[in-house]
DOVO-335737 format. One record per residue (C-alpha): x, y, z. Coordinates in pm, whole numbers, plus 50000, padded with zeros to 5 digits. Layout:
N
+-------+-------+-------+
!    px !    py !    pz !
+-------+-------+-------+
!     X !     Y !     Z !
...
+-------+-------+-------+
//
This chain:
53
+-------+-------+-------+
!    px !    py !    pz !
+-------+-------+-------+
! 50572 ! 48958 ! 51699 !
! 50359 ! 48701 ! 51525 !
! 50300 ! 48745 ! 51155 !
! 49924 ! 48757 ! 51202 !
! 49757 ! 49006 ! 50970 !
! 49563 ! 49272 ! 51155 !
! 49265 ! 49409 ! 50965 !
! 49379 ! 49767 ! 51029 !
! 49730 ! 49717 ! 50892 !
! 49882 ! 49635 ! 50555 !
! 50243 ! 49565 ! 50464 !
! 50394 ! 49834 ! 50244 !
! 50511 ! 49671 ! 49919 !
! 50811 ! 49904 ! 49895 !
! 50967 ! 49896 ! 50245 !
! 50776 ! 49597 ! 50390 !
! 50682 ! 49782 ! 50709 !
! 50335 ! 49750 ! 50862 !
! 50133 ! 50068 ! 50819 !
! 49772 ! 50166 ! 50884 !
! 49539 ! 50102 ! 50590 !
! 49402 ! 50452 ! 50644 !
! 49745 ! 50610 ! 50592 !
! 49763 ! 50814 ! 50273 !
! 50138 ! 50756 ! 50248 !
! 50381 ! 50519 ! 50418 !
! 50555 ! 50708 ! 50702 !
! 50874 ! 50509 ! 50641 !
! 50929 ! 50541 ! 50266 !
! 50659 ! 50789 ! 50153 !
! 50492 ! 50531 ! 49927 !
! 50127 ! 50609 ! 49838 !
! 49942 ! 50343 ! 50040 !
! 49591 ! 50472 ! 49963 !
! 49653 ! 50492 ! 49589 !
! 49806 ! 50142 ! 49592 !
! 49512 ! 49992 ! 49784 !
! 49264 ! 50158 ! 49548 !
! 49447 ! 50012 ! 49246 !
! 49568 ! 50344 ! 49106 !
! 49939 ! 50259 ! 49130 !
! 50143 ! 49938 ! 49143 !
! 50404 ! 49841 ! 49402 !
! 50665 ! 50046 ! 49215 !
! 50454 ! 50361 ! 49231 !
! 50377 ! 50352 ! 48860 !
! 50022 ! 50438 ! 48743 !
! 49800 ! 50145 ! 48651 !
! 49598 ! 50187 ! 48335 !
! 49237 ! 50079 ! 48357 !
! 49195 ! 49800 ! 48103 !
! 48836 ! 49713 ! 48189 !
! 48589 ! 49747 ! 47903 !
+-------+-------+-------+
//
């Protein structure tokens, strides 16, 4: 398979599998894809504090 990015998929930062962007959690490793895409958690699953002022 070519490594062409499909607009509907994203690579999970934890297990590096392609998953649907609409997936709430990664089906392979249970990582929170939606929270990660929305900037609520980092690739380790830790909460990101909002530093904007």
